[in-house]
N, C-alpha and C positions, 0 to 999 in steps of 0.2 A: 355712417356715424357722427353726429356731432361732435365737436370738441367742447369741452367743458367752457369756454370762453363764450360759444354759441349760444349754449344753454342759459347762463348765466346772464347774457345781454338778454335774452327774452325775458327771464325772471324778473331783472331790472325794469323792464318796460311794464310789467304788471306792478311791482312795488319799487318804485324808486328809492334810493336810498336816501335822498335828500328831502323825502316827507316823513323819515323818522323823526322821533324826538331828538333834541340836542343830547340828551343824557343815554342815550340808546346805543346799542352795538350791533348793527346790522352788516349784511354782507358776506361775503365770502371768507371763511375763516382758515380753511386749509383747502389745498386742492393745485392741482398744476394745470393752467389754461389750457396747454396742447394736449392734455388727454382726451381719451375718447369716453363718449358716455352712452350706454346701453341700457341701464336700467338705474331708475330713482326713486327713492324712498322718502315720502312725507311722514313727519311726526311732529309732536307738539314741542318733546322737549329730547335734549341732546346728551342723553344720559346713557349710561353703561348698556342698560338692557337693549336700547335702539340701536347702539352703534353694534352692538352683537347682532342683531337680528338684521342691519346692514350688511354685515359680513356674511352671515348665513344666507343672505337672499343673493349674494353677489351683485350689490348695488355698487354703482361708480359714483353716485352721489345721492348725499343725505340732506334734505332739506328741512328744517326746522322751523315752528315759530318763536321758541324761546332762545336767546342768546346762550352760549358757552361761557364767554367771558364778559358780563355786562361791566364788571370795573376792571380795571388794570391788574396784571400779574407781573411776578419776576421770572416766573419759572413754569415750564411744562413737563416738569420731571413726573414719570410715571409713577412715582411715590405717592403722588397727589390723585385723587378721582378725576379731575379734569384733565391732568395732563395724560392719565392712562387713556381716556378718550381721544387725545390728539394723538398719541402713539398709536393705538390701534387702528385709527383712520388712515394715518400715513402708512404704516405697515402693510394695509389693504387696498391702498391706493382708493381710498374713498374720499370724497371732497365733502365738505361741509359750508352750506349756505344757509343764512339767517334771514327770514323776513319776520321782522317783528311790529313795532307801531307803523311801520310802512304798510303792513297790512292790514293792521287795524284799521285805518281810514281809508283804505282802498275802497275802490268801486268797480266790483264787487269785492267786500273784504271781511273781516272775521265777523263782524254781527250780521251782516247778510246773511252768511251760514248758520249762524246759530238762529235767525230769524225762519230761515228755510227749514230748519229739522224740526220745527214747531208748528209749520204751516202757515206763519204770521206774514201779512203782507206790509211790505215796507214802505212806509210814506215819504220819509225825508230821513237826514241824518239827524242825531241828537244834538251832536256839536257840531256845526258844519264847517268844513274847510274854506277859510275866508279866500285862499288863493283858487278856489274852482269856481270859475263862473257858470257852470251848470248846477251849482248846488247838490251835487250828489255824491261826494266825497265827505268824510267827517267821521268823528268817532262815535258810536254808539247809533241806533235805529230807533226811531220811533215807528212803530208798526200798528197795523189794526187787524182785527178778527172779524172773518166773514159773518159769525154770529156771536154774540156774547156767551162768555161763560162764566161760571164762577171763579173765583181765586183757587178752590181746591180742585176744581177740573182743569185749570191751566197748570198748575203743580203736578198734578197726576200726569198731564201731557207732556211734561218737561221730563218727568221721571221714566216715562217710556220711551222717549224718542232720543234723549240723550244718553250718551254710554253710561253703563251702570257703575257707580261710585259708593264706597261705604257710605259717604255723607247724604246721597239722594238729594232731595230738596228740602230747604227749610224756608217756611213761610211765616212773616208777619204780617198781622191784619186780620180782618174779618174772612175768613174762611168761604163765605158764603155770599162775600159782595160779587157784584157782576163787574165783569172785566170788558171793556170795548176797545180799550187801546193801550199798547203796552210800550214799555221803551225796555231795549234790550242792548248790553254791552257786553261782548266776550271778555273773560277775565276781571279784575279786580276793579269794582265801579262804585266805592260809596264815595270816592271824590266827585262824582256827579249828581249828587244829592239836588244840589241848586238848579242845576238845568232840569232835571227830570222834573221837580215839582214846577217849575215854570212852564213845562210842557204840559201840564194838566191831564197826564195820563193816570189811568186807574192802576197798574202795577208797573213794576221795575224787575226785569230778571237780570240779574248779573252773577259775580262771584266774591268772596273774600268780602263779604260784609262784616263789619266791626259793630261791638256792641253800642258805643256810645252815637256814632253816626245813624246806624240804624233805630235805635231807641229815640232819636229826636227827630229822625225822619217820619215815624209813625206817630207819633205823640203830636204834631203839628199839621197832619193832614190825613186825610183818608185812604193816603198811598199804601199799596200792598206791596211787600217785597217778597221775593222768591229768589234766595241764594243758594246756588247751585257750587259743583264743586270747580274750581279754577279750570282744570285740564278738562273737564266735560264741556265747558262752553266754548272751549278754543278748539277742540278736538274736529267738529263739523267743517271749520277752515281747511281741516288738511285734505277732505276728499273735495270742496271746491277747487282748491289750488292744484290737485292732480288732475282734475277734469280739465282746467284751464291750461297745463302744461300738454295734456294729451291732444286738445285742439291745436293748439301750437305746432305738434309733433307733426299731426295730421297735414296741417296747412304747409310745413317746410318740407314733407315727405321725409321726415326722420323715423327711424325704426326704434323709438323709445320704449321701453316697458316700465310703465309707471304705478307704484304701489302706494298703499296707505297703511301705516301701521297700524294695529289693532291693540298693541300691546298697552295695558294700563300703566300711566306712569303716574298716576295721581298718587302722594303720599301717602295718603290716607288708607289702610288696609281693612279695616274692620269698624263696625260700630254698635254699640250696645245702648239701646234706649233706655231713658231712664224709667222707674217703675212709676207707673200711672201718668205717663207723659200723654201731652193732647195728641190725638191722629191728627 
């Protein structure tokens, strides 16, 4: 059985911490480097439901996309929700490792997994990493479709292929417009509107689009917007990351059992459409 330090070294090769944004908090949050690892669980959020699932599963390592502590803290008291997570992890000998913006820009990374879930062919990064001589790493992806589809058909595909959430897929723009090229970015994406417009794509699929940036984006261009739930756009990465660790485990002869949580941790739990809302 590998030690935690060996597994973390393998994960760091996939998603080096130095490629994370300066504001981010990635890496190992909890864990003894010398403990043995036999079972690993991947999830988007390090919340109580996921930690309880890791305990029930008998996992030794939980790998999440979102950080537990993105900002500093002065307490891990169990009276706080994040402190309770830390206490539960330590009491059950479960390590926690985070790969966030370093996984966003990896090759392959979060947006590659999102594109793959929708059968989109990745052409290049949306925002290339200037330190990558091969030009494959970076934030978001510009993708092509094998055959043009309408905006409505692309939204229906996203709704069918991504994990089900209360939000589903919101659309801005002409639902009957044809789409040949798509920019995708897992997680919050409205800070990318300038580069999306410059890329000249027909549609942009992301999450957490705000009213004013979205309104301005569609007012000044024919760009269609597809707004999915944040959690749903990042969950496909868990399956990608699990398969990467499986390959590493096989290569090293480790007897690791790797799992992906299907627990929905999107915070929105229901949706009531407005009367007379457009389809």
